C-alpha positions in Angstrom: 67.5 25.0 141.5 67.2 26.7 138.2 66.1 30.2 137.1 63.9 32.3 139.4 61.1 34.5 138.0 60.2 37.9 139.7 56.7 38.8 138.7 55.3 42.3 139.5 51.7 43.3 138.8 51.0 47.0 139.1 48.1 49.5 138.9 49.4 53.0 138.4 47.8 56.1 139.8 45.8 58.4 137.5 48.0 60.8 135.7 51.2 58.8 136.0 53.3 58.8 132.8 54.0 55.1 132.6 56.5 55.5 129.8 58.8 57.5 132.0 58.8 54.8 134.7 59.3 52.1 132.0 62.4 54.0 130.7 63.8 54.0 134.3 63.1 50.3 134.5 64.8 49.6 131.2 67.8 51.6 132.5 67.8 49.5 135.6 67.7 46.3 133.6 70.7 47.3 131.5 72.7 48.4 134.6 72.3 45.3 136.8 74.0 42.3 135.2 72.3 39.6 137.3 69.1 40.1 135.3 68.9 37.4 132.6 65.8 38.7 130.9 63.0 41.3 131.2 59.5 41.4 129.8 56.6 43.6 130.4 53.2 44.3 129.1 49.8 46.0 129.6 46.6 44.1 130.2 44.8 43.8 126.9 41.5 42.5 128.2 41.1 45.0 131.0 38.6 42.7 132.7 38.2 44.2 136.2 36.9 40.9 137.6 40.0 38.9 136.5 42.6 41.6 136.6 41.5 43.1 140.0 42.6 46.6 138.7 46.1 45.6 137.8 47.1 47.1 134.5 50.7 46.2 133.9 52.9 43.1 134.4 56.7 43.0 134.7 58.6 39.7 134.6 62.3 39.5 135.3 64.4 36.3 135.2 67.4 35.6 137.4 69.8 32.6 137.4 69.3 31.9 141.1 67.7 33.1 144.3 71.0 34.7 145.2 70.9 36.8 142.0 67.4 37.9 142.8 68.5 39.0 146.3 71.4 40.9 144.7 68.9 42.7 142.5 66.6 43.5 145.4 69.4 45.0 147.5 71.1 46.8 144.6 71.3 50.6 145.3 69.9 51.5 141.9 66.9 49.1 142.4 66.3 50.6 145.9 66.3 54.1 144.4 64.1 53.2 141.5 61.7 51.5 143.9 61.0 54.8 145.6 59.7 56.4 142.4 57.8 53.2 141.4 56.0 52.9 144.7 55.1 56.6 144.6 53.4 56.0 141.2 51.3 53.0 142.0 47.9 52.5 143.6 48.6 48.8 144.3 51.2 46.2 143.5 51.6 42.5 143.8 54.9 40.7 143.6 55.8 37.0 143.6 59.0 35.2 143.1 59.0 31.6 141.9 61.4 28.9 140.5 61.0 27.9 136.9 59.6 24.4 136.7 60.9 22.6 133.6 58.3 21.2 131.1 57.1 17.8 131.9 57.8 18.1 135.7 54.9 18.5 138.0 54.9 20.0 141.5 
């Protein structure tokens, strides 16, 4: 198996300073070496029907399922997760393998 993607969609509570949480996440990414890449963004269309209230997406890439498990259990991730969960109204997370181009499921 190849890379694993960890996708998190979040809707933050009113009044949350998202930039502060993002700085904490950036620090986490630089600290934990099993993270191959990190991307994030805010929903630009803001279509409630399609986005179901989620406002931000975070995508991390890992080299293997074992690396993802290492990240999930890492003490810094566990600690950051407490602040993240306290700041959100709802969250959706999914982990999936990268399917190379030209290969169908």
